[in-house]
N, C-alpha and C positions, 0 to 999 in steps of 0.2 A: 464147779464153775458153772456159770449160766450161759451156755451157748449150745447151739445145735450142731450135730455132726452132719456133714454132707453125705447124701446118698441119692440113688436114682430110684424112681418109682418102678422102673423095669426090673429091679432085682427082686429075688425071692426073699422071704423073711430071714432065712438062714444067711443069705449073702449080706443083707443089711447088718445083721448081728456080727458077722465076721469082719466087715469093714469097720464097724464101730470098735470091735476088739483091737484092730490094728491101730486106730487113732488113740485108743486108751493106752496102748503100749507106747506110743509116742509121748503121751502125757507122762507116763511112768518114767520114761527115760529122762525127762526134765525134772520130775519131782523127787524121785527116789533112786532111780537107776533100774535097769532091766538087764537080765542075762541076754547075751547076744543070741544064743540059740532060740530062746523064747521069742525074741523080736524077729528073728529070721523066719521062724515058723509062721508067725502072723503076717509078715511081709509077703511070703510066698503065697499064702491064701489070698491076700489082698490082690496080688498080681494075677491070680487065676480069675478073679472077678473083674478086675480092671487091667487087662493085658496091654492096652495101648499107652504109649508114653504121654501123649497129649491129654488123654483122659485122666491118667495118674496125676499129671501136673495140675489139671483143673481141680480135682477133688482135694489134693494136698494144699493148693493155694487157698481154696475156700476154707479148709480147716485152719490154716495158718492165720488167715484174716480174722476168723472167729476167736481163736484160742491164743494166738501169739506164738505157738509152737511150730517149728519148722520140721516137717516130716523129711524134707530133703536132707537137712543137716544130720538128722538122726540116722537115716538110712546110709548116708555117706560114711558116717563114723562106724556103723555096723559093718559095712563092706570092707573097711580098712582095718577092722579088729580081728583078733585071733578068736578061734572057737573057744567057748568057755569064759570069755571075758565079760565084764560088766560095762554096759553102755550107760554113761551118765553125762548129761549135758550141763 
């Protein structure tokens, strides 16, 4: 797809890469499906970088506007799912 991932210039290179990996996991949930545990690991790292709810919402909304993929819906389904399940939107 042709869009840019949202990120902050204040983040380290590693943090930018980890946030992009989270958004790639969201894409994967829509396109093929992703294991809940893999998504949970990427989400936990994302929350280490972006702990605030308002900042999380800001970056996820930017991503959704660019891609059409809702991080909120994927994370909601992940939280409602059993360990070991496949998250597929």
